[in-house]
N, C-alpha and C positions, 0 to 999 in steps of 0.2 A: 504493499499499500504506500502511496505517495503522501507525504505529510502537505497540509494546506496551510499557507501562512494567514495568519489572521489579518495582517495588513492589506489583503487584497481588496480591491474596490469591489462590491457587490451590485449587481443588478437584481433587484427584488421584483419579480413578476408575480402580481398576485390575481389569479384566476378569478373572473367574475363569479362564478359558481361557489367559490370559497367565501367571497365577500358576502353573498346572500344567505349562505348556509349556516356560518359561524363567524361573525363579524368580530367578536371578542377574542377568539383564538387567533385570527388574522392581526388584530391590533397587538396583542401580546408578542406574537412572533416578530412583528415589524419592530416592536420595541427593543427586543432583545438582540436584534441584528443591528439595528442602529446604534446601539450602545457599544457594540464591539468592534464594528468596522465602518468605513465610509460606504454609505449606501445611496442608490438611485432607485427610488420606487416608482414602478409603473403599473398602471390599473388598465390594463387592455379591457375593451368591452365586447370582443367578439374574436373569433379564429384568425381573422386577417391582422387585426391590430396586434394579437398576440404575436403571430409569425414576423410581423415589421419590428416590433420591439427585439425580439430575440435576435433578429438579422442585424440590428445596428447596436449590438451590445459593446462592440468595441474590445477593450482590453478587460472589461468587467467580467467577473465570474457570476454566471446566471444562477439565480436562486428562485425556484417555483415554489409558490405557496398555493397549494390546491390538492385535488386528490388524485387516485392513479390515472384518470383520463388526461388531466393536465401535464402529468409526467409522461406519459406516452406520447402526447401531442409534442412536447419539447424534443423528445428524442427523435421522433419522426421528422421533424423539421430539420434538426441538426444533420440527420442522417441524408436527408435529400439534398441538403447544401454541401454535402461530403466534409462536415466539419466536425464530426464527432469525436476524430482521434486527437484533436487539439483542444477540446472544451470538456471541462469536468462540470458536471450538473451537480446541483444541490436540491434537496426537497424538504419543505415542511408540510407534513400532510394535514390538510384541513379539508374536511368534506364527509361525504356519506359511503364513498367507495375506496376503502383503505386497505383492501387484501393484498394488493400487489406491493404496497410500500412496506406493510408488514413481513412478507416474504423475503424482501430484499434486506431487511435489517434496519430500516428506517424507523427512528422512534416515534411514537404517534401523539405524544404530548407536544404542545406548541414550543413550551420552554426548553424541554429536552432535545427536540429536532432542531431548534433554532441555535442551541450550543453546540450541537453536533456539526452544524453548518460552519460555525467559528472555529471549533477545535478539533474536529475530525480529520480524517485523511481519505484521499481518493482511492477508491478501489476500482479496478478494470473488471467489467463483467461481460459475459457472452451476450450476444444478441442473435435472434433468428430474423433472417430476412427473406421475404418472398420475391417472387418474380416480377410483382408490380410495385415493389418498393416498400410494401409494408413491413412493419416490424412488430416483433413479439418481445418483450422484456422478460416475462416470467413463463407462464405455461399456456397453452391451448388444448381445447376439448373439441371432440365431434362425437356425436352430435351435441349441440349445446344442451344445456339443463333447461328444466321447465322454467319458465319466465318467474322471476323473484324480485324483491325489491330493489335490487341493485339494477335490474333491466328497466325498471319503471323510471330510475332516476336519469336513464340515457336519453330519454326524450321528454320534451316539455309538452304540457298539454296544449291542444289547439287555441291560440289566442293569448297564450301566456306571454305577460311582459316583464322585462327585466326591470331591475330598481332604477335604471337610468330614464325609464319612461314615466317616473312620478315626478310631476311638478305641480304647478298651481291647480291642475284639474285632478288631482289624486283621487278626490272622493268620488267623481264620477267614473274613473277608471275603476276603483274598488267595487262600485255598484255594478258595473258591467261584468267584472269578473265573477262577482258573487251570483249574478244571473246565470253566467254560463255554468257555474259549478252546480246551480240548482238544476238547470236543464240536463246536465250531464248525468247527475243523480237520479233524475226521474226517468231517464230511459231505462227500459227493461232490459235487463242482462241478456246478452246472446249466448246462445249455446255454442261451445268450442266446436269448431269444424272437426269431423274425423280426420282429415287429412293432416291437421295441426298437431295431433296427439303424436308425443314422440314413440318411436319404434325401432327395430333393428335397421342397420343399414348394411348395404351391401357395397363395400369399397375395398379397392385395391391399394394396400400400403406397402411401399417400398422404402428400405433403409439403405441408403448408398448403393442404390441399384439392385439390392437382393430383396425378393418379394416376401413380406412377412405374413401377409394374408391376403388372399385374392377374392374376386366378386363371387365366387361359389360359397363362401362362409360368411353367413350373416353375423353382424356384431352388434353389441350392445353399446359400445362406446370406444374411443380412443382418447388418450392423452399424450401429450408431448411437452416435456419439461427439460428444464437444463440438467445434465448429467456431468460427467468429468468435464474438466476444462476443454473447450472446444467440440463437445459432443452434445447431442440431444437425446434424452432418454425416452423411449417410445414404449407405452403400453396399450395392448389391444385385448378388449375383453369379448371373446366369443360368445354368441348366444348359447346359453346352456340348454341341453336336452336331458331330461332326467337329472343325473349328478351335476353339480357345479363345474362349468368349464374352466380350465385351467387358463389364466392370462398369458399372453404372449408378449415377450420383453425383447428389446434389442436397443442397441446404441449406434449412432452414427452421426456424421456431419451433415448429411443430406436425407431429408425425408419428403416423400412425394405422395400425395393421397389423390385417387382418382375413381371416377365411377358415376353414379347418378348424381344430379344436384345436390349439393349439402351445403350446409351452413356450419360454421364454426366459431366458437368463442376464443378470442385471443386477448388475453389480459382482461380489459373492463368492456370490451366491445364485442358484438356479434356481426359478422360478416359473412357475405354470400347472398344467394346461393351461387357456387361455383361448380365446375364439373373437374377440376384438377387443380391442384396447388403444390407448389415445392417450396419447403423452407430449408434455407442453407444457414448452418451456425457460423457466425464470424466471432472468433476468439478474441476475447478482451477488447471488443469493438467500442465500449463506451465507458465513461467513468462516472461513478456516483460517490458522493460525499458521505462517509459513514463514520459512526463513532469509533 
């Protein structure tokens, strides 16, 4: 791990979702960071502004205050700009989706995370990259799990307004929002479509060119997670008939999944449908400040 100098100038990028979700934690983190280093604080209102701020960081070390999705967004931008190798990121986790941050070893308390930014060290981590330049920092799963609270946070309700929309007419806006919520609540719940129910998949899974499972074997699920440095650990769960089926395991640098249209969950987002996708592990491709 590489030591991080506390004298660094910090570019503190505060994700808008974090500001709406937990303004108090954002304030605490900002105060701790400002007390320990020279900081420039930016408040982007959307993805495009987030990208511009990060691109114009200069020599400042970027610190993202936000949840897993904000971290993935920052890594994705730096990857597409081909600037990951020379840029160490820091994260202060704030928001409702923090499982990735926990798995990476980032403290989830605002004070502890901010102190880790100031006093921690850079650790180089592997990255999975697909053929469309998408990135995976942690794990991916196929098929995705049944929708849960984290998925509901991925998309705002139709007509939802950010904090920036509230001005002198905030009472009118709140009245409209209340009406929308009432109408949505009053709608009868639709029965789930049979096609939407999760079920076995028939996919070909290849690891470094060797077929681990083919289309003739239905599977209940597939997971790909970081393994040994430079490798991905692949687990396939075949459909059991009678006795419980034994999972299939493999490790490799390149994982290809193909077959009928499938969706996959990578970190905090669900993507697809696609018919084929290849992920390649890039060893020590990005840096994260950790305690």
